[in-house]
C-alpha positions as CSV (number, residue, x, y, z in Angstrom):
1,M,0.0,0.0,0.0
2,S,1.4,3.4,-0.9
3,T,2.4,6.1,1.6
4,E,-0.5,8.3,0.5
5,I,-3.0,5.7,1.5
6,E,-1.3,4.9,4.9
7,Y,-2.0,8.5,6.0
8,I,-5.7,8.2,5.5
9,E,-6.8,7.1,8.9
10,S,-10.6,7.9,9.1
11,D,-13.5,6.7,7.1
12,F,-14.4,10.3,6.3
13,D,-11.0,10.8,4.7
14,R,-11.5,7.6,2.8
15,A,-14.8,8.6,1.5
16,E,-13.5,12.1,0.5
17,Y,-10.5,10.5,-1.2
18,L,-12.8,8.2,-3.1
19,Q,-14.9,11.2,-4.2
20,N,-11.8,13.0,-5.4
21,M,-10.7,10.0,-7.5
22,L,-14.1,9.8,-9.1
23,L,-14.2,13.5,-9.8
24,A,-10.8,13.3,-11.5
25,R,-11.6,10.2,-13.5
26,S,-15.0,11.6,-14.7
27,T,-13.5,15.0,-15.8
28,G,-10.4,13.8,-17.9
29,G,-8.0,13.5,-15.0
30,D,-6.1,10.5,-13.6
31,A,-6.8,8.3,-10.6
32,D,-5.0,5.3,-9.1
33,V,-7.0,2.2,-9.9
34,S,-5.7,0.3,-6.9
35,H,-6.5,3.2,-4.6
36,Y,-10.1,3.2,-5.8
37,V,-10.4,-0.5,-5.2
38,Q,-9.0,-0.2,-1.7
39,M,-11.2,2.8,-0.7
40,R,-14.3,1.1,-2.2
41,N,-13.6,-2.2,-0.4
42,V,-13.0,-0.6,3.0
43,L,-16.2,1.4,2.9
44,M,-18.3,-1.4,1.5
45,A,-17.0,-3.7,4.3
46,N,-18.7,-1.6,6.9
47,P,-22.4,-2.5,7.1
48,N,-23.3,0.9,8.6
49,Y,-22.6,2.5,5.3
50,S,-24.7,0.2,3.1
51,E,-27.7,2.6,3.0
52,L,-25.5,5.5,2.2
53,L,-23.3,4.2,-0.5
54,P,-24.7,4.8,-4.0
55,R,-25.6,1.6,-5.8
56,W,-23.4,2.4,-8.8
57,I,-20.3,2.3,-6.5
58,K,-21.3,-1.2,-5.5
59,T,-21.7,-2.3,-9.1
60,N,-18.7,-0.5,-10.6
61,R,-15.8,-2.5,-9.1
62,N,-13.0,-0.6,-10.9
63,L,-12.4,2.8,-12.5
64,D,-12.8,1.5,-16.0
65,Q,-16.3,0.3,-15.2
66,F,-17.1,3.6,-13.5
67,W,-15.8,5.5,-16.6
68,Q,-18.2,3.6,-18.8
69,F,-21.0,4.3,-16.4
70,I,-20.4,8.1,-16.0
71,K,-19.6,9.0,-19.6
72,N,-22.8,7.4,-20.9
73,K,-24.9,9.0,-18.1
74,F,-23.8,12.6,-18.5
75,P,-22.1,14.3,-21.4
76,S,-20.6,17.4,-19.6
77,Y,-18.1,17.7,-16.8
78,A,-20.4,20.0,-14.9
79,E,-23.2,17.4,-14.8
80,R,-20.8,14.7,-13.7
81,R,-19.5,16.8,-10.8
82,S,-23.0,17.8,-9.7
83,F,-24.0,14.1,-9.8
84,L,-21.0,12.9,-7.8
85,Y,-21.3,15.6,-5.1
86,E,-25.1,14.9,-4.7
87,E,-24.6,11.1,-4.6
88,L,-21.8,11.0,-2.1
89,N,-23.0,13.8,0.1
90,P,-25.1,11.6,2.4
91,L,-22.2,9.4,3.3
92,L,-19.8,12.3,3.8
93,E,-22.3,14.2,5.8
94,Y,-22.9,11.2,8.1
95,L,-19.2,10.6,8.6
96,E,-18.5,14.2,9.3
97,T,-21.3,14.9,11.7
98,K,-21.7,11.4,13.2
99,Q,-25.4,11.7,12.8
100,T,-27.5,8.6,13.3
101,L,-28.1,6.2,10.4
102,P,-31.2,6.4,8.3
103,A,-32.9,3.5,10.1
104,A,-32.2,5.1,13.5
105,R,-33.4,8.5,12.2
106,S,-36.7,6.8,11.2
107,I,-37.2,5.3,14.7
108,N,-36.2,8.6,16.3
109,E,-38.7,10.6,14.2
110,I,-41.6,8.3,15.2
111,L,-40.6,8.1,18.9
112,S,-40.3,11.9,19.1
113,K,-44.1,12.2,18.8
114,F,-44.3,10.9,22.4
115,D,-41.9,13.5,23.9
116,S,-44.3,14.0,26.8
117,D,-43.5,10.5,28.1
118,G,-39.7,10.9,27.7
119,I,-39.6,8.3,24.9
120,H,-37.7,10.5,22.6
121,L,-35.1,11.3,25.2
122,A,-34.8,7.6,26.1
123,W,-34.1,6.7,22.5
124,Q,-31.4,9.3,22.2
125,K,-29.7,8.0,25.4
126,A,-29.8,4.4,24.1
127,L,-28.1,5.5,20.9
128,E,-25.4,7.3,22.8
129,R,-24.7,4.6,25.3
130,K,-24.8,1.4,23.2
131,Q,-21.0,1.5,22.5
132,A,-19.6,2.9,25.7
133,D,-22.2,1.6,28.1
134,P,-23.9,-1.6,26.8
135,E,-25.6,-2.4,30.1
136,G,-27.1,1.1,30.3
137,A,-28.3,0.9,26.7
138,I,-30.0,-2.5,27.4
139,T,-31.8,-1.0,30.3
140,I,-33.0,2.0,28.3
141,S,-34.2,-0.3,25.5
142,R,-36.5,-2.0,27.9
143,S,-37.7,1.4,29.2
144,I,-38.5,2.5,25.6
145,L,-40.9,-0.4,25.1
146,E,-42.4,0.0,28.5
147,S,-43.1,3.7,27.9
148,V,-44.6,3.1,24.4
149,C,-46.9,0.4,25.9
150,K,-48.0,2.7,28.7
151,H,-48.6,5.6,26.4
152,I,-50.8,3.5,24.1
153,L,-52.8,2.1,27.0
154,H,-53.4,5.6,28.4
155,G,-54.5,6.7,24.9
156,L,-57.0,3.8,24.8
157,N,-58.2,4.6,28.4
158,I,-57.1,1.1,29.6
159,E,-56.5,0.7,33.3
160,F,-53.4,-1.2,34.5
161,N,-51.0,-1.3,37.4
162,E,-48.4,1.3,36.5
163,T,-46.2,0.7,39.5
164,N,-45.8,-3.1,39.5
165,I,-46.1,-4.8,36.1
166,E,-43.6,-6.8,34.2
167,L,-42.8,-5.8,30.6
168,S,-44.2,-9.2,29.3
169,E,-47.5,-8.5,31.0
170,L,-47.6,-4.9,29.8
171,Y,-46.9,-5.9,26.2
172,K,-49.5,-8.7,26.5
173,L,-52.1,-6.2,27.5
174,T,-51.1,-3.7,24.9
175,A,-51.0,-6.3,22.1
176,K,-54.5,-7.5,23.1
177,E,-55.9,-4.0,22.8
178,L,-54.2,-3.5,19.4
179,N,-55.4,-6.9,18.1
180,L,-51.8,-8.1,18.0
181,S,-52.1,-11.2,20.2
182,P,-51.4,-14.5,18.4
183,D,-54.6,-16.0,19.8
184,Q,-56.7,-13.2,18.1
185,H,-55.8,-14.5,14.7
186,T,-56.4,-17.8,12.9
187,E,-54.0,-17.4,9.9
188,K,-50.9,-19.4,10.7
189,V,-48.3,-16.9,9.4
190,F,-49.8,-14.1,11.4
191,K,-49.8,-16.2,14.6
192,Q,-46.2,-17.0,14.0
193,I,-45.2,-13.4,13.3
194,L,-47.1,-12.0,16.3
195,G,-45.8,-14.8,18.5
196,G,-42.3,-13.8,17.4
197,C,-43.0,-10.2,18.4
198,S,-44.1,-11.4,21.8
199,G,-40.9,-13.4,22.1
200,I,-38.8,-10.4,21.2
201,V,-40.4,-8.3,24.0
202,N,-40.1,-11.1,26.5
203,G,-36.5,-11.6,25.5
204,L,-35.7,-7.9,25.9
205,G,-37.2,-7.9,29.4
206,T,-35.2,-10.9,30.4
207,L,-32.0,-9.5,28.9
208,R,-32.5,-6.3,30.8
209,N,-33.0,-8.2,34.1
210,K,-29.9,-10.3,33.6
211,H,-27.5,-8.0,31.9
212,G,-28.9,-4.4,32.3
213,D,-27.7,-2.0,34.9
214,A,-31.0,-1.7,36.8
215,H,-30.3,-4.5,39.3
216,G,-26.5,-4.4,39.7
217,S,-24.3,-7.3,38.9
218,G,-22.4,-10.0,40.7
219,P,-18.6,-10.6,40.4
220,R,-19.2,-13.5,38.0
221,S,-21.8,-11.9,35.9
222,I,-21.2,-11.9,32.1
223,K,-20.8,-8.4,30.8
224,P,-22.9,-7.6,27.7
225,K,-20.9,-6.5,24.6
226,P,-21.7,-3.5,22.4
227,R,-23.2,-5.9,19.8
228,H,-25.7,-7.1,22.4
229,A,-26.6,-3.5,23.2
230,E,-26.9,-2.8,19.5
231,L,-29.3,-5.7,19.1
232,S,-31.3,-4.7,22.1
233,V,-31.6,-1.0,21.0
234,N,-32.6,-1.9,17.4
235,L,-35.2,-4.5,18.5
236,A,-36.7,-2.1,20.9
237,G,-36.9,0.6,18.3
238,T,-38.4,-1.7,15.7
239,M,-41.0,-3.0,18.1
240,A,-41.8,0.6,19.3
241,I,-42.4,1.7,15.7
242,F,-44.7,-1.3,15.1
243,L,-46.7,-0.6,18.2
244,I,-47.0,3.1,17.6
245,Q,-48.0,2.7,13.9
246,T,-50.6,0.1,14.8
247,Y,-52.0,2.4,17.5
248,E,-52.2,5.3,15.1
249,A,-53.9,3.1,12.5
250,I,-56.7,2.1,14.8
251,K,-57.2,5.7,16.1
252,T,-57.8,7.2,12.7
């Protein structure tokens, strides 16, 4: 690997370097073929960037393929430059500002509607803590689902024990009111999917009790890893979206 590449230490620099190579190649300049392959492969290897990388980068594996693509797409240099800036801006913007990924932004947008219950704040905290504090993120994930269920039950004027109820029971009650209980359906596939949703919620409650930070931990307890927190946060966010959207559908 050349010295020039060795000094590129961040993914933002890699993405910017990739953009500069593409700009040069599309406007009559030169670019190192091996450098393009290296930058492309490094960025594609990170699953966090899959939603942000343009599809044509994934399909054009070298600069010759890219040249055939860009020269046939736009006749002028100005059009090619505008296209490349626009197409690569989402990735560069994310890497520069460290904003949340599109999927996370989608969850964040929906949860923010329930600011009054602190759900939006809880989601933000979970996102912030999942790497540095996996145990805390797991605990917050459970709290997100708990808050969503309580908000929905309040909205439906359903009475329940707010001070002493397990997440599994809270979800069971919420699912019943939203017609999401497996026993409320006869179609096998729906029963399987809804049963899986119930299993996810129960699993999150158990994970929080065993590996969250709400109950402390013994000297031999297994510490959760960031990947466990990532799974917990993402599952909680996905289930929260599903419950909220179902609730909004029956209210309209």
